[in-house]
DOFI-89376 format. One record per atom (N, C-alpha, C): x, y, z. Coordinates in pm, whole numbers, plus 50000, padded with zeros to 5 digits. Layout:
# residues N
XYZ ...
//
This chain:
# residues 565
520195111551774 520435097151786 519105089951805 519085077151770 517865069251780 517785062651916 516605061251968 516375054752097 515755041052073 516345030352128 515875016852102 514415015452145 513625009852052 512225007352081 511335019552074 511905030952038 511125043252043 510395046251914 510825040051805 510345044751676 509535034051606 508265036551587 507415027751508 506945035751389 507485032851273 507175040751153 505675040451126 505135051651086 503715052651056 503265041150969 502275033551018 501875021650946 501225024750812 500595036250802 499985039950675 501025040750566 502185046550597 503235048250498 504085035750487 504315028950599 505195017250597 504685006650502 503375005850487 502824996050396 503274998350254 503605010850221 503975014350084 505445017450069 506255014350168 507655018450163 508325013850035 508155001050003 508884996049889 508164998349759 506874999949765 506145002949641 506605015949580 507095025149664 507435038249610 508855042649641 509665033949700 511005038249736 512025035349627 511745025649545 512735021349450 512665029649322 513355024849223 513465032249099 512125033149028 511995043348943 510795044848863 510605032448777 509385026248776 509175014148698 509425016448550 509795005448483 510015006248340 508755011148270 508925020448178 507775025748107 506995036248182 507505040148300 506765049648383 507425063348383 507935067348269 508625080248263 507635091748257 506345088648243 505325098948237 505435108148358 505285121148335 505455131048441 504515128548558 503255124948529 502295122648636 502695111348727 503225100548668 503645089148748 504835092948833 505795099948774 506975103948851 506565113548963 505655122748934 505215132149036 504545124849152 503735114549120 503105106649225 504145099349308 505165094049243 506245087249313 506975096849405 507225109049357 507875119349439 507055122149565 505735123349549 504885126349664 504905114949765 504935102549716 504975091149807 506295090549882 507385093049811 508685093249876 508715104149984 508165115649952 508135126850046 507335122950171 506195116050150 505375111550262 506165102250353 506955093350294 507735083850373 508695091250466 509405100750408 510395108250487 509715115350603 508625122150575 507945129950679 507355120950786 506855109250745 506265100150843 507295094750940 508425090150886 509485085050972 510045096251059 510215107950998 510725119451074 509805122951190 508485122251168 507535125451273 507715116351394 507955103551368 508155094251479 509425097751557 510465101251486 511705105351552 511485117951634 510735127151577 510485139951644 509685137851773 508655129251766 507815126851882 508595120451996 509615112751962 510405106052065 511655113952105 511755126152057 512885134652094 514185130352030 514085123751911 515285118551849 515865127851743 515275139351721 515845148951628 516775158151705 518045157051676 519015165451747 518885179951705 519105188951797 519005203251764 520205207551683 520015217851605 521105222751521 522275227151607 521985233251721 523055238451804 523925227351861 523335215851890 524095205351955 524705195551858 524175194851735 524605183951649 525285188151520 525215200551481 525725204451351 527055211851364 527745212151254 529025219051250 528795233751281 529485239051383 529255252751427 530315262051368 529875269451270 530755279751212 529845291151170 529625300751260 528685311651235 529145319751114 528195323251030 528505330550909 527795344050911 528405353850851 527875367550855 527185371250725 527285362950621 526645366250495 525945353850442 525555354050316 524825342950256 525775334750170 526405324750225 527355316950148 526635306950057 527395300849969 526885290049885 527535277149930 526705267349963 527175254250007 526775244049902 527695235149865 527445225349761 527295211449822 526175204949794 525935191149835 526075182349711 527035173549714 527275165049599 527495150749641 526925141349565 527065127149593 526465119649476 526275106649491 525555099049390 524425091349460 523355088849385 522155083049444 521415074849341 520665064749389 519775057149301 518395056549367 517505048649308 516135047949358 515975040549488 517045034649539 516985026949663 517465034949784 517805047549764 518405055349872 517815069449879 517815075049999 517515089150022 518705095250096 518965108150072 520005115450145 519375127850209 519755130650335 519215142350405 520345150750463 520325163750429 521335173250476 520635183650565 521155185750685 520555195150780 521205208850769 520365219350771 520875233150776 519965241650863 520465253150905 519745261650999 519805276150951 518745283750980 518695297750940 517905305851042 518205318751047 517405327951127 516285334051041 516165329150919 515105333650829 515665341250711 515015339350593 515445346550474 515155338650348 515665344050237 515435337850106 516615328950070 516295316750030 517295307049988 517095303449841 518195299949777 518155295249639 518815281549634 518165272149564 518725258849541 518905257249391 520145254849349 520455253549206 521005239549180 520305231349101 520885218549060 521875220748946 523095216148964 524105218048860 524515204848796 523755194248822 524045181248762 523215179548634 523575169648556 522895167548428 521695158048441 521685149548545 520645139248558 519405145048626 518805155248564 517685162148628 516445153348640 516275143548550 515095134948553 515245123548653 516475120748696 516725109248783 516865113048930 516875126148961 517075130749098 516115142249126 515615142649249 514755153649290 515055156849435 514475167649485 514715171349624 513505178849677 513435180149809 512485189249871 513075194050003 512495204650058 512965210750183 511805210650284 512095206250405 511055206650509 511655210850642 510795216650727 511195221350858 511275209550955 512375208551028 512595197251118 511535196751227 511125208051279 510205208351392 508755207051350 508345214651249 506925214851210 506605204951099 507625200051030 507465191150914 506785197850796 506685210950798 506105218050685 507045217050566 506495213150452 507255212450329 507125225850258 508265231550216 508255244750155 508395243650003 507535250949936 507565251549790 508305264249747 508985263949633 509685276049587 508705287249553 509055299449589 508205310849558 508285314549411 509475313449354 509685315449210 510985308349173 510965301449061 512165294049023 512535284149132 513765285349182 514235276749289 514495284949416 513695295649437 513855304149556 512845300249664 513335299849787 512505295849901 512555306650009 511415310750057 511325320250169 511115312150296 512185310850374 512165302150491 512165310350620 511205307550709 511255313750843 512445308150921 512745314451033 513825309551118 513535295151160 514555286751156 514365272851196 515435263751140 515265250851168 516185240551120 515475232351013 516205229250906 515605222850789 516425211150740 515735202450665 516425192150588 516235194850439 517335193950365 517275192950220 517385177950191 516305172250141 516215157750120 516305154649972 517255146249935 517505142649795 516975128649770 516205127149663 515565114449627 516045109949490 516295097049475 516705091649346 515595083549282 515685081649150 514665074049077 515255062948990 516545063048966 517115053848867 517595040948930 517705030548847 518225017648893 519705018748928 520455026148849 521885027548870 522195041248933 523255042049015 523585054849077 523915065548974 523445077649001 523775089248918 524305100149009 525155108548954 525735119549033 524745131149043 524765137649158 523975149849174 524825160449243 524415173049223 525075184249289 524055195549305 523795199349430 522885210349459 523665221249531 523485233749485 524105245249549 523045252849627 523235253549759 522315260349848 522905273749889 522165284449862 522625297949898 521555304749982 521985311650089 521045318750173 521645322250308 520895329150393 521395333650523 521455322150624 522495314150615 522685302850705 523165307350842 522715300650946 523215303451080 524645298451096 524935287151035 526285281351035 526455273550907 527705270050877 527995262250756 527565247850779 526615242650700 526185228850722 527235218750676 527165207150736 528035196050699 527555190550564 528475188250473 528115182950341 528425168150329 528935162050435 529225147750432 528015139650476 527925127350424 526865118250463 527455105950530 526725100150626 527165087250679 526945076350574 527745065950581 527655055250481 527075042650542 526295035450461 525785022150496 526265012450388 526895001850429 527334991450336 526724978250381 525654974050314 524974961550348 525574950350263 526064939950330 526664928550259 525724916550253 524764915650344 523714905550341 522404912550371 521474913050276 521524907550142 522474915450051 522914908949945 523914915149858 523284924849758 522004922649724 521324931549630 520124938149700 519704949349647 518544956149704 517274947849687 517174940549577 516084930949556 516694917149557 516424909449663 517074896449679 516024885649699 516014875949608 515074864649619 515824852549673 515354847549785 515954835749846 515484823149772 516264812349776 515814799849715 514554794549785 513694788049711 512514781849769 512934771849877 512254772049989 512594763250099 513574769150198 514004781550177 514954787950269 514294790250405 515134791050506 514664793750642 514094807950651 513124809650740 512574823050763 513524831550846 514514825350907 515504832650986 516724835350897 517044848050878 518144851950790 519004862450858 520294862050826 521224871950879 521234884350790 521214895850854 521424908650786 522754914050838 523684916950747 525024920850789 525534932650707 526514939650763 527144950750694 527844959850792 528094972050747 528734982050833 528084995550808 528145004150909 527735018050893 528705026650972 528985038650924 529885047450997 529135058651067 527795057151079 527015066651156 527095063651304 526475072251384 526485070251528 525745057651567 524595055351503 523785043551526 523125039651395 522525027851393 521825023051274 520405019351313 519445025651247 518045021851263 517735011251158 517244999751203 516884988751113 515424985351135 514654985551028 513264981451037 513024969950940 512474959050991 512134947450909 510644944950924 509914946550814 508474944250816 507784951850930 508104964650939 507454973651033 507884971351178 508924963351200 509434961051336 510794967851348 510884978451431 512114986251438 513104980851540 514374983651515 515434980251608 516544990651592 517344992451696 518465001751693 519744993851717 520704995451626 521984988551637 523084998951651 524194995451715 525305005051725 525955007251589 526605018651572 527345021251450 528505011451436 529025010351314 530115001051289 529594988251227 530344977151237 529864964451181 528594959751252 527684953951177 526464948651238 526144934951179 525544926551262 525074913351221 523824910451303 522694909151236 521414907851305 520594896951239 520124887251318 519224877051265 517804882551265 517154882051150 515804887451137 514854876351097 513594878151132 512544868451100 511764873550979 511704865350874 510994869050752 509684861550743 508724867450673 507524859850640 507574856150492 506684847550449 506654843650308 506304855750223 506914856250107 506674867450017 507704878350035 507304890650005 508214902050012 508404906650156 509654909750190 510004914850322 510764927850304 510274938450367 510834951850350 511844954750459 513024958850420 514084962550513 514464977050489 514464985050595 514844999050587 516015001550682 517095007250630 518255011150708 518365026350707 518545032450826 518815046750834 519985048750930 520985056150886 522075059650976 522275074750976 522805079951086 522895094351107 524275097851161 524865108651109 526175112651162 526015123251271 527125128351322 527085137951434 526425151051395 526335153851265 525695166151218 524215164151186 523715152351216 522315148651190 522005146951042 523025146150957 522775142150819 522455127050819 521565123050728 521095109250728 521215102950590 521495089950591 521415081650471 520375070850495 519445069650401 518425059150406 518745049050295 518505036250322 518695026050218 517625015350234 517035011550121 515915002150119 516304989050052 515874978050113 516124964750058 514834956550063 514754946649977 513634937449977 514164923249969 513724914550061 514074900450057 512794892350034 512804884049932 511644876049897 511874861649942 510954856750025 510994842850071 509854835450001 510154827449899 509094820949822 508314810849907 507024809449875 506204799549945 504744803249947 503974795250019 502544797650035 502254801850179 501244810250196 500794814550329 499294812050338 498904803950435 497484801350455 496964810450566 495884817550537 495214825750638 493894818750670 493894811050777 492754802850809 492014807550933 491174798850983 490354801851100 489204792051106 488584791351223 487494781451240 486234785451163 486114798351129 484974802951051 485364815750978 484434821150900 484704833050818 485074845250902 484564845751023 484834857251109 486294856951159 486734845151199 488124844051243 489074845951125 488684841051006 489514843250887 489664858350862 488574865750873 488654880250849 489544887050953 489484882451078 490364887951181 491814884951150 492074872851099 493454869051067 493974876050941 493074878950847 493484887150732 493894901050780 493114906650871 493444919750927 494784919351000 495014908651074 496284906951145 497454906151046 497254898850936 498284897850834 498574911450772 497524918850738 497714932150681 498464941250778 498124940450906 498794948751006 500284945551011 500654932850989 502074929150990 502834935350874 502104939250770 502714946250657 502684961450678 502234965850794 502134980250817 500884986350760 499894978050730 498654982650665 497654985850776 497704998150827 496825001850938 496755017050946 495635022350904 495455036950904 494675041751025 494275032451113 493425036151225 491955034751194 491635029951074 490245027651032 490045012951001 488885007651036 488484994150995 487114994950930 486834985250843 485514983850784 484844971650845 483554972750874 482784961850934 481644958450838 481534945650805 480494941450713 479894928150759 478644926150727 477954913750763 478604901950690 478794891050763 479554879850710 478764869150639 477434869250649 476664858550586 476014862850455 476304875050410 475944879450274 477194886050214 477314885350084 478564889550021 478584903849971 477424909449941 477364921349856 478074933449915 477804936650041 478354948950098 479864948150113 480374936650157 481824935250178 482574936450047 482064930249940 482784930749812 482684944549749 481514950749756 481394964349701 482254974149780 482444971449909 483234980449992 484724978449984 485174967749919 486604964849912 487464976149856 487094982049741 487924992949687 488015005149779 486915008449849 486965019849942 487845016450062 487755004050111 488624999750220 490085000450178 490374996550055 491744997350004 492225011750000 491355020749953 491715034949950 492045039950090 491295035250189 491455039850327 492555032250401 493205022850334 494205014150398 493605007550521 492435001650501 491664995950611 491284981450579 491344972650679 490864959050658 489344958350664 488794947550608 487364944750620 487204933250718 486534935950831 486264925450929 484784922050926 484494909450942 483134904550930 482474903251067 481154905151065 480384904251189 479074897051164 478524891351269 477134887051265 476254899551273 474994898151241 474114909851240 474064916851374 474034909051482 473814915051614 475034914751705 476134908451663 477264907651757 478564904651684 479634910151739 480994906951693 481444894051759 482164885751686 482714873751747 483914877451833 484284868451922 485394871252012 486704873351936 486904865551829 488144866751752 488254880551686 487144885651637 487154899151577 487364909551686 486704907651800 486914916951912 488384917451951 489004905651959 490414905252000 491304912751901 491004911251772 491804918151672 491584933251678 490354937451704 490094951851719 490854957351838 490864949951947 491614954352065 493114955152035 493614945451958 495044945451923 495384956951830 494444960351743 494704970651641 494334984551691 493474985351791 492914997651850 492655008651747 491755006251651 491385016851556 490565027651623 490665039751571 489845050651624 488545051951547 488465045751427 487315048051339 486875034851276 485555033151266 484985021551197 483955026251097 483975020250978 482975022850876 482145010150860 480875011050892 479974999550881 479334999750743 479384988350675 478804987050543 477444980350554 476404987350508 475064981850514 474224988550621 472934987250605 472004993250701 471914985450830 471034990050919 470914983551050 470294969651040 469654966650928 469174953150907 470294943350878 471414948450830 472584940150805 473514939850925 473824951650977 474694952851095 473954961751194 473514956051303 472614963051395 473344973551479 472554981651547 473134991851635 473834985551754 473494973151788 474194966551899 475664964251864 475964962151736 477364961051693 478064974451709 477374985251677 477934998651701 478315000351848 477414996151937 477684997452081 478894989252122 479044977252064 480204969052096 481494975452047 481434981651932 482614988451879 483044999851972 482065007252021 482385018152114 483005012752243 482495001352290 483044995152410 484494990652388 484824987752264 486184983452230 487124995352205 486615007452222 487455019252211 487405026452078 486505022251988 486375029051859 485595041951882 486205053351854 485625066251889 484695071751780 484975068451655 484225074351544 483615062951462 482305062951451 481605052351378 480755058651268 480955053951145 480195058751031 479495046850968 478455049650893 477705038950827 477385042850684 477605033450593 477175035250454 476075025050429 474835029750437 473695020750425 472845023650303 471775016450291 470865018250178 469725008350189 468725010150105 467535001550114 467824987450064 468894985849982 469284972649934 470764972949896 471294961649855 472724960549822 473124969349705 472194972149616 472494980249499 472704994949539 471824999549626 471975013249675 473225014649761 473535004249840 474765004649920 475985005549828 476004997849720 477154998349629 477275012149565 476145018449533 476165031849474 476675042149575 476255040849701 476705050349803 478185048549834 478655036149833 480095033849849 480855040449735 480335039049614 480965045249498 481015060449513 479965066249568 479935080749590 481025085249686 481375076849782 482445079949876 483825078449811 483915069549714 485215065849656 485685075449547 484825078149450 485285084749327 485775099149346 485275106849443 485835120349457 487325120349490 487795109749552 489205109149591 490085103149482 489575093149413 490405086349312 490285092749175 489165100049150 488925106549021 489035096548906 488595084248931 488645073948829 487615076648720 487865071348601 486895072348492 486285058648462 486525048948549 486115035148526 485245029948640 484235021948605 483435014848704 483335000148661 483464991348759 483284976948734 481834973248765 481244965648676 479844961748688 479804946748714 479124942748821 479054928448855 477664925148908 477334912648902 476054907848950 475944909749101 474784914549144 474494915449286 473844902849341 473704892649254 473004880449295 473944868449311 475114868949248 476124858449267 477444865449300 478234859149385 479384866249443 480654865549360 480834854949280 482154851649227 482754862749141 481944868849056 482484878848963 482904891649036 482094895849133 482474907649211 483744904949291 483904892749340 485124889249412 486334890249320 486244884749202 487364885349108 487714899649071 486684908149063 486914922149026 487484930549139 487354925849263 487654934449378 489134938249385 490014929549339 491434932949344 491784944049245 491394942249119 491734952449018 491024965549049 489794964649098 489064976949132 489754984149247 490254976449345 490954982549457 492234989349415 492964983049325 494214988949275 493935001549195 492895001049114 492575012249025 491825023349097 491295020349216 490465030249285 489135032249217 488615021449159 487365022049085 486255015049163 485025019949152 483915013649225 483465000549161 482874992049242 482174980149195 480684983049210 479984984249100 478544987149101 477794974049077 476894970849166 476124958449156 474854960649077 474524951148992 473334952248907 472534939248912 471284940248871 470454928448851 470884921448721 470394909548703 470774902048583 470374909448455 469184915648455 468654921448331 468544936548332 468874943048444 468734957648443 469614964048550 469824977048527 470584985248621 469614991348721 469764988748850 468854994548949 468905009748949 467805015948992 467685030548989 468795037549066 469175032049181 470215038549262 471545038949189 471835028349113 473085027949036 472975037348916 471805037748854 471595047348744 471845061648791 471345064848909 471505078448963 472985081548983 473725071849037 475165074049055 475835076948921 475535069148821 476165071048690 475805084748631 474535088448642 474105101448588 474805112948659 475035111348789 475645122048868 477175122348860 477745112848791 479225112048781 479635110648636 479575121648561 479895121148418 481345117348389 482215117648492 483605113648472 483725098648449 482705090948487 482725076448464 482365074048318 483385070648240 483195069048095 483555055148045 484055046648137 484435033048099 483765023248194 483075013448137 482435003148216 483064989648182 483384982148285 483924968648267 482954959048334 482224951648253 481294941548306 482104928948336 481984924248457 482704912148497 481704900748508 481894890748422 480974879448418 480304878348283 479844866448251 479204863848123 477754868248122 477084865748010 475694870147993 474724861948077 475194850848134 474324843248223 474114850448356 475064859148393 474924866648519 474564881248496 475104887348389 474764901248354 474494901348204 473234902948165 472864901548025 473204913947943 473014912747813 473264923847722 472264935347744 471154932447809 470214943247841 470884953547933 471724948648023 472464957848111 473454965948029 474124959547934 475064966747847 474364977947773 473184975147722 472424985147648 472054996947738 471614993847860 471245004547953 472445013347990 473605007048007 474805014648041 475165024247926 475055019647804 475355028147689 474365039747679 473115036947717 472115047647716 472375057847827 472875053047938 473165062048049 474375071048023 475325065947946 476545073647920 476885072447772 476425081947696 476675081947552 478185082747526 478655074047438 480065074147401 480975066547496 480385060147598 481205052847696 481835040647633 482995036947685 483645024447646 483105013347734 482785002147673 482244990947749 482994978247715 483574972047816 484274959247800 483584948647885 483764936147847 483244925047926 484354914847949 484534911048074 485474900548110 484654888448149 484594879048058 483714867548074 484504854448071 483804843548074 484414830348069 483334819848080 483704807348056 482694796648059 482204793948201 483024797748301 482624796248441 483374806648525 483104806848655 483694816948744 485214815848753 485744803948732 487194802048741 487884808548621 487274807048504 487834813348384 487634828448388 486514833048442 486314847448458 487444853348542 487764846848654 488834851848742 490164852248669 490434842148587 491674842048507 491684853848411 490564856448347 490514867448250 490604881148318 490074882248439 490244894648515 491724896648548 492404885848586 493834886748616 494614891348494 494294885748379 494974889648255 494704904348222 493474908648247 493124922648225 493974931648315 494104927848440 494924935648532 496374936148490 496874925248435 498264924948387 498434933848265 497434933848178 497534941548054 497324956448075 496454960248167 496054974248179 496594981348302 496904973848409 497294980248535 498724977048577 499434969248497 500804965948531 500924955448641 499844948048669 499914937348767 500734925748711 501214917148800 501884904948757 501454893648848 502074882048832 501694870348909 502704867249018 503504876949058 504504874349161 503844870849294 502704877049323 501914873549441 500494870949396 499894860349450 498534856549415 497724854449542 496424856849532 495494853749641 494484843649586 494374832149655 493434821749613 492314820549713 491074819349660 489894817449742 489054806149682 488314799849766 487404789249720 486334795249631 486064788649520 485204794649419 483724791949433 483334782249519 481904778949526 481214784449650 481964790249743 481374797249858 482154809949882 481494820149936 482164833049950 482734835550088 482484826650183 482714829950324 484124834850355 485154827650310 486514831350347 487064842750263 486434845250148 487004854650052 486614869150077 485594871550158 485024885050168 486034895450215 486944891550302 487904901150357 489204901750279 489274894550166 490534893550093 490844904849998 489854913149967 490064923749867 491164933549906 491164939350028 492264948450063 493624941750062 493684928950101 494954921750098 495464920649955 494584916649863 494994915149723 495414928449663 494654939049691 494994952149636 496324957049693 496534954949822 497794959249884 498984952249821 498814939549786 499904931649727 499944932649575 499044940349515 498914941049369 498774927049311 497924919149377 497794904949343 496414902049286 496324894549179 495014889949132 494394880449234 493074880249239 492344870149315 491914859249218 492384847249240 492014835749157 491204826049241 490334818549173 489414809449241 489834794949218 489554786649317 489894772449306 488784764049368 488734751649329 487874742149398 488574737649526 487824731449614 488414727049740 489544717149719 489334707449629 490254696049620 491164696149499 491054706149413 491934706449296 491934720349233 492994722849156 493124735349083 492494733548945 491674742948907 490994742248778 491994742848662 491644736348551 492544735648435 492924749448384 491944758748375 492244772148323 493234779448412 493124777148543 494044783448636 495424777248622 495454764048611 496734757148591 497424761948465 496644763848359 497224768448233 497854782148249 497154791248316 497704804648339 499014803848416 499044796148524 500244795348607 501374788348534 501034778548451 502064771548373 502684780748268 501834788848205 502334798448105 503294808548168 503114811048297 503954820848368 504774813948476 505154801448448 505894793748549 507204800848585 507484801348714 508694807848761 508504822448795 507324828048764 507074842248792 506444844348929 505924833748991 505214834949118 506144832149235 506134841349332 506944839849453 506114836049575 504884840649579 504104839449703 502634837749670 502004828249737 500574825749720 499894826149856 498914835249869 498054835349987 496874826049963 496544817950061 495384809250055 494414813550165 493204817350125 492204822150220 491344810550265 491364807850395 490534797250450 491334785250495 490714777150579 491354765150629 491334753850528 491804742150571 491894730750479 490534725350439 489484728950513 488144725250472 487674733250353 488264745050333 487924753350218 488824750450099 490134750250124 491124747050020 492054736650080 492034724850024 492724713450085 494244714750076 494934706550155 496394706350149 496874701150013 496074692449951 496434687649817 496414699049716 495394707449725 495324719049635 496474728649663 496784730749790 497914739349824 499214733849766 499374720549770 500574714349713 500634716449562 499484715349495 499444717849351 499864732149319 499374741449398 499714755449376 501184758149403 501704751849508 503104754049546 504074749949436 503684740249355 504564735649246 504804746449142 503934756449140 504124767349044 505084778049097 505534776549221 506544785449277 507904778949258 508804785849192 510094779949158 511094781349271 
//
C-alpha cells in the first residue's frame, strides 16, 4: 500500500514521463526508436518502484499475494489489453530456477515486457530465447504497450513458483479528463477537477511531480495546473500487489513569463521552473552571466545531464541563485569556464551551500572551452553532427542551443574567418563528426570557415542556416528542427534578440520542452516570426517568455498570445 506523502518520483525520470510513456510516435516504427522507448519506459517503472521500496511500500509476497503453494512448475497465463498510455505489473515469487515466458498474442510489435526483482530492482535478461534464470526472490512481470488503441496480449509464465500468482489487475477509470491527451480551452482556470474510480486498495496520483494518495473507490481531486503540458500519473494496486499504471496529459494554453530583476534571478527562476517539471538530476551548471559563450556552448551538455544553467558573477553568487541552490540541494556542480570567468571563491560558496562535488570545464578562451565541452558530450550521445556558431556574437549560438540540446550535438564556437586550433583538434580527434551545421550568415561566419571544415573532414556534409538578420536565422533554425528532429511549435521559448542576458539559461528549458528558441524585439514581434506563427496558427499551446517586461514588453506578450488558439 502507498503511504501519503512518502513517494516523490525520481525527478530525473519524472521529467520524461510523458515523453516516453505514450504510444510510439507516428513514423517511429524503426527498431532503434522503439528500443529506446522501451528502455525509457523501463527506467520509469524502476524509478517509481525504488521510491516505493525505500518507503517500505512494497508488500511482501507472503503477506500480499495469493497463497497456494505449488510442488511443480505450473504455467500461469496473464492476459489483458493494453495501449501506450498504460503499464501492467504482475507479481510472482520463486525459490529460484529457470522460467520461460511465451507471448501467445499476435500484436508482438505493440506490446513488450520485462522482469525485475522487487527488492534489488535488477532487470533480468533471457539466457536463451525467452528463458530466465532467476534467483530466489519476488519479481514483477511488467507489460508495456506502444499503440494508440488497446491491443490484446497474453503471456504464459512457466517455472518453479512459490505460489500461484494472481492474474487479475486493479482497474482505473478516469472520467475527468476524458481523454489521455486533453487540451483545455484557452482561458481555462488553472484549478481543475480530476475524477474517476479505482478498485485498488489505494490510488497514487501524481500531478507535475507532486504526489498524493487517495483511497480506493470513487475519487474527486482538485489539482493545480501550470500553463502548457501537465503530466498526470495514476497507479493503483490490488491486495496481491499487482499494479495498473495510467498516464494522462492536460494542456492549459497560455503564456508563462520567467522574469527577475536581473539575469541572475532569471536563471534561478528558470531552474525553479525546470524543477517543477521534475527536471533535477542533482547536478547544476554554473556559468558567468556577463559573457555569453560558455553558457551557450554548455547548454547541450547541461541538457544531457538534466541540469539547469545558473548564472554567477565572477567572484560571487547572487542571493537569488544561492536560494535556489539551497532549495534544489544539488550534490554536484559543473563550472563552465576558467577561474578568470568563475573564480575559486564561487567554488567555496558552492561548497558552503552543500554542493559536495565540483567540476570545472575550462580553457584558455571560449573556443577551447566549447571544444572541451564537446569532448564531454559526444562520447555519451555518439552524435555525428556539430553546430558551428560565431564566438563573437551570441544570437546564432542561442538559436542553435535548443536543437543542439535535443540532438545531443555540440556547439563549436569559431572566429568569423577561421576555425580556432582547439576546435580543429576536437574535429580531428572525433572522426564520427561528419555533419556540420553553420548557424548564421556569412557576415558572422564566412565561407573561409566552411572551406576549413571541409578540409578537416573530407566528405563531410555541410549545411548553413542563415537569414537576413538574427530573427530570421532563429526562424530557419526552428524550421530545421521541425524538418529533421520532429520538433513542432506546440511549445515555444522567446528571448530578446538584441541582448543575451535573460536567454543564457534558456537552453535546457527549450530542449526539455522540445521547443524552438525564437527571438523578438522588446516592443514588437518581428515580421518573419509573425509569418511563421501565422502559417502554423492554432498549433501553439504554450509560450515561455524569458525576462521581465523591460526585456519583452506586455504588448509583445499580447501579440504572441494571439497565436495561441
